[in-house]
N, C-alpha and C positions, 0 to 999 in steps of 0.2 A: 712330827712336830705337834706341839700342843696347840689346839684351836681354842682361842679365848671365848668365853661364854658371852652371849648378847644379853645385856641386862636391861630390864624394864624398871625404871625409877618412878615411883608414885609418892607424891607429897600429900599431906593430909590423910594419912593412911587409915585413920578411924572413921573417916566420913563415908556416907552411903555410896557416892559415886566412885570414890577411890576404891572401896572394897569390891564394888561391881566390876570395875576395871581389872582388878587383880584377878578376879575369877575368869576373865576372858583369856588370861595368858597361862593356861594350865600347864603347858609344856615348856615354859621358859623360867629362868631364874628372875625373881622380883626383888627389889629392895624398896622397902616402904619407910617413910619417915613420918613423924608427927612432933609436936612441940614437947612431949614428955616421954621418957623411956617406958613409963607405966603404960601409956596408951599404945606405944609401938609394940610392946611385949604382948598386950592383949590382942592386938590385930595379928601379929605374927603367929600366936598360938591358934587363934581361930582359923586362919587360913592354912596353917600347916595341917591341922586336923582334917581338912578337906583335900589334902593331898598336894597342896601347891608347894613349890620350891621357893620359900620366902625367907628372907632375913631383914633386919631393920636397925635403924639407929635413930636416936632422938635428934631433932634439929629445930632450933629457933630460926626461922627463915629470915628473921630481920637482923641476924647477926652474922657478919662475914666469917667469923671464926668457926661458927657452927656449920655454915655452908661449906667451908673448906673441908671440914672433917667429913662431911656427907660425900662430897666429891671424891675424897681420898678412899672412902669406904667403898664406893662404886667402882672406882679404878682398880682396886685390889680384887674385887669380885669378878671383873671382866670389862668388856667394852660396852659403852652406853649405846643401846639401840633406841630407847625412847625415854624422854623425861616427861611425865604426865603430871602436870602441876595443878592439883585440885585444892590445895590448901588455901584458906581464906576465911574472912569474917563477913557477915552481913551488916546491914545498917542497924540492926537491932542492938549493936554494942553501944549505940548512942555516943560515939567519939569519933569526931572527924578525922583526927590525926592517926588514930588507930586504924581506921578503915583505909586511909591514904597509904599508911606505912606498910600494913600487912598485905593488902591486896595489890598495890602497885609498886612501891619501892622495893619490896622483898622479891617481887616477880622479876624486876630488872637484875637484882642481885644474882638470882638463880640463873637467868639467861646468860649473864656474863660469866658466871663460874662454870656452868656446864658447856659453854662454848669451848672452853680450854680442852675438854675431853671429847667433844663432838668429833665424829669421823665421817667418812663417806657413808651416806644412808642413815645417819643418826637423825632424829627428829625431836623437837620440843613442842609439845602440845599443851597450851596454856588454857585454863578455864576462864572464859569471859562471862557474859550474861546477855540474855535477850535485852535486858534493860539498858544495855550500852546504845541500843538503837533508839532510844528515847532522847539521846543527847545529840544535838545537831552539830555538824562541823563548825568550828570557829577558831580562827588562827590563835587568839590570845590564850584561850585555855588548852587548846591542842598542843601548842608548843611546850606548855608546862607539863601536860600529861605525857608527852613524848620523852621528856627529860625530868623524870620525877625526882632525881637526886640533886638537880641544879638548885642553887640558892634561890629561895623565893618561889619556887614552884608550888608548894603546898599553899602558901598565902594567895597566889594567884588564882588557883582552882577554888579556894574557899570562898572567894568573892562571888561565885556563881552558884553556890549550893544552898543558899538560904538557911544557913546553919542546920541543915538536915543531914544526918549521916545516911539516911536512905538515898537522898539525891547524891551525896558524895560517892556512895557505892555505884550508882549509875555512871557517874563520871569516870571513876578509876577503872571500871570495866571497859569503858571506851578506851581508856589508856592502855589497857592490856592489848587491845586489837592494834593500837598504834605502835606499841612496842614490837609486834611481829613485823609491821611495815618497816620500822627503823632497823631491824636486824636481818631482814630476809636476804639482802645481798652478801652481808657478811657471812652468814651461815651457808649461803649458796656457794661461796668460794671453796668451802670444804666438801661440797656435794651434800650438804645436810639441809634440813628443812626446819622451818618454824612456822606455826600457825596457831589459831585459836578455835575453841569451840564454845558456843553460847547456848547454854541450856535455857529452857523456859522453866515453868514451875515443875520442879522434880520433887517427888515425895521423899525427900531426905529428912532427917531430924531438924535441920535448919529451916527448911521450907514449912514443916509442919508447925514450927514455932512461930513463923511469920503468919501462918494461917490462924493460929490462936490469937495474935495480937491485931490482925487485920481481917477478921472473918468475912465481912461483907465485900471487901475488895477482892479477896482470894476467890470467893465464890463467884464473883462477877467475871474474873479472869477465866475461871474454868468454863463458865458458860459461854465465854467468847471464843474459846478455843475451837477451831473447826472440828478437831477430832473429839470434842466433848469429854475430854479426860485430862488429868494431869499426867506428867511424865513419871516414869519409874527410873531408878538409877541405871537399870539395864538398857534403857533406851539411848542413854548417853554413852554408856560403856561400849556398846557394840559399835557406835560410830567411831569412838576413840580407837578401839581395837583395829578397825579398818584403816584409819589414818596413820597408825604406828607401823603398819606393814607395807610390803612391797606393792600391793595394789594401789596405794595412794602415792606412789613414787613421784608424781609430777604435781602434787598439791602442796603448795607452800605459800606463805605470805598472805594468807586469806582467813576468813572466819567462816565457820560452819554453824548455822542455826539449827538447834534441835529443840524446837519449841511448840511443836504441834501446830504451827502456822499461826499462833495467836498474836505475835507481835504487831502485825499490821492492824489487827483489830483493836489492840491496846492503844496504838497511836491514835485511833479515832475517837477513843474514850477520853483521851487527855484533854483537859480544859484548854 
């Protein structure tokens, strides 16, 4: 009898954290995706040269048709072991709706689509952010963040972000965590898990761009970090690798901070 392969699915495949994650799964088949086939092909070529078993498909994660094609692609390759959702944008895009749609609405679309192929011991690992912890619980926007596709949800959240896409980013990353709470029982009925990981300042191209735009703030955060350094993609990837495996079999519906301990000090710095 043929045994189906256990597939690791990684979104945002050209990103620093995504690539670091892929490298931790050296002995398993990996499917990566990004918004353009050119980026996917580049990532696949790079990782295959390193000896990884990688294939890929382009996917605009804001489009249900693209997500369906991704899920079908994965289903043909084998059984889903883990969905590692790293794709997203930062507040530097300066577009409230774009941040909301890509970082939150698309996350829910992926959760729903991959639930259909989740099996016993499958897991969805979603990237949140330490900045989610700067947003206090509040029923009015939490309900909208938990139901990002509901009519009026974007407008409700927008009332609280002071027209700042950076602040919107913080809110939607709280929303990512709330989506794990929303779905944990549903996934659990299949014996599957869903959780989030909240990186701190990780030296990826996106973070380095933020450092260029806000050098004083980024320097202050580094100084406030108890470990006195920024994170590296591998710091996050190693945690995700553990969470995707059997050793984390009783961890679900929660968030894991990977921030060097800085978020508590950042909260003290906030006005």
